[in-house]
N, C-alpha and C positions, 0 to 999 in steps of 0.2 A: 786501884781506888779509881774512880773517873766522879767528878763533879759535873753535873746538868743544869744547864738556863732553859732558854725557851727557843735558841737560834743555835747554840753551842753546848760542844761537850770538850771538859776537859781533862788530858792523860799526862801520863808524864810523856817526858820525849825519848825515841828509840832511837838508833841505829838507822834505823831505815826512816828517819824524816830527814839524812846528812844531805841528800838531794834537794828536797825544798828547802832548808837551811840556806844551802848554797844557792841556790836560784834569788830567794827574797832578799838574802844580805847582798847581790850583787843588782838590785834593782834600784835605781837613783830617785823613785819618791818613798820605797821604804827607809831608805837612809838619809835622807836630804836633813831629817831633825836630829840624825842618831850618832854619838860617839862611835864612828865603827871601828877604829884603830886602823891595821893597816891590810889590806887585800890578804887573800884565804884562797889556797886551791881547795878542789872539793875534796880529796886527799886528806886535807887537815880536819875540813870539818868530819871527815867519815869518823875521822881519829879521836878527834873531841868525842864525837856520840858516844862514840864506844867506850870510851875512858872515862865518860862523865859521872860522875861522884852521885850515889842516890840522893832522893830529894831531905833534906829532913828540915826542920822547926825555921833554920837560920836561912836557908837556901832552897828556895821551892822554886823550877821550871818546870811549865807544862806547856804541852802541844794544845793548839786551839783548833778544834776539830766543827766542822758544822754537824747538826746533832742529826738530819735526815741521813747525810751520803757517807758521813765519817772522813771528809775531805780534808785535809789536814790546811789552814788556812792564814796561823799564825801560830807567837809564841806570849804567852805572857808568864809573871814572875813575881813572889815577894823574895826580896831578900833584905839580911843585917836584922832579922827579928831578932829578937832575945828575950826572955819571959822575965826578967826584971825591969824593963823600959815599956814592954806591949807595945813598940813599933816596929812598922816594916815598913820598906820600901817598894811600890810599883812599878815593873817596866812592862809595856806589853807593846805590840806591833802585831798589825794583819798584813802580810804578805801576798798576800794571790788579790791583782788586781781590780777582780770582779767582784770579792766581797769589801771591800772598803768603801763605806758609807751607809751598808746597810743594817747598822743594827749591833752588826756582829761581834764588833770591840768593844759595843757599851753593855752589850750581854755579857762577854768573859770579863770584862770588868767586874758588874755587877755580882758575879756568881763567886770569884775570886776574893774580891771586897767580905761577900757575904762568908765563905768560907774561913777569913782570913778572922772573922770576929766571933763568929760562931764556936767554931771550931779550936783555932789556935787560940782563939782567948785575947788577940788584939785590942789593941785602946785605941791605935790610930791607924793611921796608913796612910802615906806618903809619898809622891813625884815630885819630879825636876819635867819643866817641858818646855821647849823654848814659845817664847813670845807670841811671835808670827806663824806658829802651828793651832791656827785658829780653830780648827775642825777638832781634833782633840781638847783642848781647851772646852771647848762647847759640851761636849762628850763628857770630862772629869764634872763640869759645875750642872749640870741634868743628872750624877748620878749625885751630887751632893759635896763636893772637893769643894774646897776653898781655898782664895788667894792667902797665904801666909805669908809670902814674903819674894823680894826680888834682889836676885843677883845680878849687874848691871854687863852689860858685853863681857857675858862667862860662856858665850859658844860662836864658835865662826866658821863658817859656810860662806864658801864663795867668795873668799876675800873681804868678805864684811863680817863685824859683830854685831852678835844679839843678845838680847838680855834672855834669862832662864829665870822662869815664875817658880815656886816651890807653891803646890797646892798641898792639903791634905784633906784627913776625912776622920772623924770618930767615930767611935760605936754608936749607934744611935743617929746617926746622920745620912746613912745609907738611902736613895732615895729607891723604893722596889717601883 
């Protein structure tokens, strides 16, 4: 099953995506506002991709591809979803530099949120974003996300502490 938007197609991650994932995770621009953990080798990423558990209601990770060329350009997912709460956490990044700022991330978030609300019957989707990541915040606001809270000095990068912003979107608030 794939999910299709105006610019992107979302599909399950495949072992063949490992090289791109490794390259993206090595890109300092991609990792600037992400919690990256420790350096990993290509072999470790390949192994993780090969052993990846299937997507479920609670953990959904998808590859973002361009619609026209079917070129992998990023990753998006929903995690922590539970039917009892009707809520999930969103994570997304566009790894290919040529596709950042061109509406691909916006389209991917819109498509996945629509799926979350319509198919998964979620009531809310939340995310954390570093306050200085103004480009991402702009995208989220454009789609209808609102600031719900702030965690002060919760993210450290390059010897400096940054606030994290909690943003949320409820069913019926997604801007198409």
